[in-house]
C-alpha positions in Angstrom: 46.7 -48.7 94.3 44.9 -45.7 95.1 46.5 -42.4 93.7 48.0 -40.0 95.8 46.5 -37.6 93.6 43.3 -39.0 94.5 43.8 -39.0 98.6 44.8 -35.4 98.6 40.7 -34.6 98.5 40.2 -36.7 101.4 43.1 -35.2 103.2 42.3 -32.1 102.9 39.0 -33.0 104.1 40.6 -34.3 107.1 41.8 -31.2 107.9 38.9 -29.9 107.2 36.9 -32.1 109.8 39.5 -32.0 112.8 39.6 -27.7 112.3 35.6 -27.6 112.6 35.9 -30.4 115.5 38.3 -28.0 117.7 36.4 -24.7 116.7 33.3 -26.4 118.1 34.7 -28.2 121.3 36.4 -24.0 122.0 33.1 -23.0 121.2 30.8 -25.5 123.5 33.2 -26.1 126.6 34.0 -22.3 127.0 30.4 -22.1 128.2 29.4 -25.8 128.7 32.1 -27.6 130.7 31.1 -31.0 130.6 30.0 -30.4 126.7 29.9 -34.7 125.4 31.4 -35.6 122.0 28.1 -35.8 120.7 27.4 -32.5 121.5 30.7 -31.2 119.9 29.9 -33.7 116.8 26.3 -31.7 116.3 27.6 -28.2 117.0 31.2 -29.3 114.5 28.0 -30.8 111.7 30.0 -34.1 111.7 28.5 -37.1 112.9 29.7 -38.5 116.0 32.5 -41.3 114.3 34.0 -38.4 112.3 34.7 -37.2 115.8 36.3 -40.0 117.4 37.7 -40.9 114.2 40.5 -37.8 115.3 39.8 -37.8 118.9 39.4 -41.4 120.4 38.1 -40.0 123.8 37.4 -36.6 125.8 41.2 -36.1 127.1 42.2 -36.6 123.1 40.4 -34.1 122.3 41.6 -31.7 124.9 45.0 -32.6 124.9 44.9 -31.8 121.3 43.1 -28.3 122.2 45.9 -27.8 124.4 48.4 -27.9 122.2 46.6 -25.9 119.8 46.7 -23.2 122.5 50.6 -24.0 123.1 51.3 -23.4 119.4 49.1 -19.9 119.5 50.8 -18.8 122.9 54.2 -19.5 121.8 53.3 -17.6 118.5 52.2 -14.6 120.8 55.1 -14.3 122.8 57.3 -14.4 119.7 55.4 -11.1 118.7 55.6 -9.6 121.4 59.4 -9.9 121.6 59.3 -9.0 117.9 57.4 -5.6 117.6 59.2 -4.3 121.0 63.2 -5.2 120.6 65.5 -6.0 123.1 65.9 -2.3 123.8 62.3 -1.9 124.7 62.0 -0.6 128.7 61.1 -3.4 131.1 58.0 -1.9 131.6 56.5 -1.3 128.8 57.4 -4.4 127.6 55.5 -6.3 130.2 52.7 -4.3 129.1 52.8 -5.2 125.5 53.2 -8.8 126.9 50.0 -8.9 128.4 48.2 -7.4 125.7 49.7 -9.6 123.0 48.9 -13.4 125.2 45.4 -11.8 126.1 43.4 -13.2 123.0 45.1 -16.7 123.1 44.3 -16.5 127.3 40.7 -15.7 126.2 40.5 -18.0 123.2 41.3 -21.1 125.6 40.3 -19.8 128.7 37.8 -23.1 129.7 41.2 -25.2 129.3 41.8 -23.7 132.7 38.5 -25.0 134.3 39.2 -28.0 132.3 42.8 -28.7 133.1 42.4 -29.7 136.9 39.9 -32.6 135.9 40.8 -33.8 132.3 44.7 -32.6 131.5 46.7 -32.0 134.9 48.6 -29.0 136.0 51.4 -30.7 134.7 50.0 -29.7 131.0 48.9 -27.1 131.8 52.3 -26.4 132.7 53.6 -27.6 129.4 51.2 -25.2 127.6 51.9 -22.0 129.6 55.5 -22.4 130.0 56.7 -20.1 127.2 54.9 -17.0 128.7 56.2 -17.8 131.7 60.1 -17.7 130.7 59.2 -14.4 128.6 57.7 -13.1 131.6 60.6 -14.2 133.9 63.0 -12.5 131.4 61.3 -9.2 131.3 60.9 -9.4 135.1 64.8 -10.1 135.5 65.2 -6.7 133.0 63.1 -4.7 135.0 64.3 -5.5 138.6 68.3 -4.8 137.0 67.1 -2.0 136.3 65.6 -0.5 139.3 61.8 -0.2 137.6 60.4 -3.3 139.2 60.0 -4.7 142.7 63.0 -6.8 144.0 62.0 -8.9 147.2 60.7 -11.8 145.2 62.7 -13.2 142.8 61.6 -13.0 138.9 60.8 -16.6 138.6 58.7 -16.7 141.7 57.3 -13.4 140.6 56.9 -14.8 137.0 54.4 -17.6 138.7 52.3 -15.6 140.8 51.9 -13.1 137.4 50.8 -16.0 135.8 48.2 -17.1 138.8 46.8 -13.5 138.7 46.6 -13.8 134.6 44.6 -16.9 135.1 42.3 -16.0 138.0 41.4 -12.4 135.7 40.8 -14.8 132.7 38.4 -17.6 135.0 36.4 -14.3 136.0 36.0 -13.1 132.6 34.7 -16.6 132.3 32.2 -16.8 134.5 31.3 -13.1 133.7 32.4 -11.6 137.0 33.8 -8.6 134.6 34.7 -7.8 131.3 38.2 -6.9 129.7 40.2 -6.7 127.3 43.5 -7.1 128.6 43.9 -3.7 129.3 42.8 -3.7 132.8 44.9 -6.8 133.2 48.2 -5.4 131.7 47.7 -2.2 134.2 47.3 -4.4 136.6 50.6 -6.4 136.3 52.4 -3.6 136.2 51.2 -2.7 139.1 51.9 -5.6 140.8 55.6 -5.8 140.2 56.0 -2.4 141.5 54.7 0.4 138.4 53.1 3.2 139.9 49.7 3.6 139.1 49.6 7.1 137.2 52.7 5.3 134.8 51.2 2.0 134.4 48.3 3.1 132.8 50.0 5.5 130.7 51.9 2.5 129.2 49.0 0.1 128.7 47.1 3.7 127.3 50.1 4.6 124.6 50.1 0.8 123.6 46.6 0.4 123.6 46.3 3.1 120.9 49.4 1.9 118.7 48.3 0.4 115.5 51.4 -2.1 115.4 50.5 -2.9 118.9 49.7 -7.0 118.3 47.1 -8.2 121.1 44.2 -7.7 122.7 42.1 -5.2 120.8 43.1 -6.1 116.9 42.0 -9.8 118.1 39.8 -9.6 120.9 37.0 -10.3 118.6 38.5 -14.1 117.8 37.5 -15.2 121.9 34.8 -17.8 122.4 
């Protein structure tokens, strides 16, 4: 009978291989959406059998990446809420939120283009749910305070901002432009009715604050 202590190095090696495979998949799929599992195995420095040992097929690998993205996004949502506190003005809270989640979106942006074909809209909706709910709460607070337009209900406006952010992330992925989250944060504020000058001022102030989590500090983590 194998002793538990003897199995521990095997478990560590398995976890290490899985992490390397996921990291390689993020990198390869970001630039080549049709990358095969064999190509991902080579990029990860493992044999194809090792990849299939963790992920029976491409869909299983993509679903694991989606789960990883969901955890990262949920952590970013919590970080933004904790950094701003419940009393933070809604316009600044929205700017902080966009800056904080931008690196997560940037890192997993390949899921956006793969969603329709491999994962489906429902799975991506699950991944984005924490961000959508947090955005809706900030928007409702901003509308109640008279900071944001009230013509569109907060949940609908949250869905519109989500679509806008995803579109901007896709454009960055295609190389159409470059952004570290600041331009997107300004655009989001203007979309809900914040004047351009105030929007730029709020984002600039947050970007220059060392404790602000997100875009500027973590942008280098993107794929």
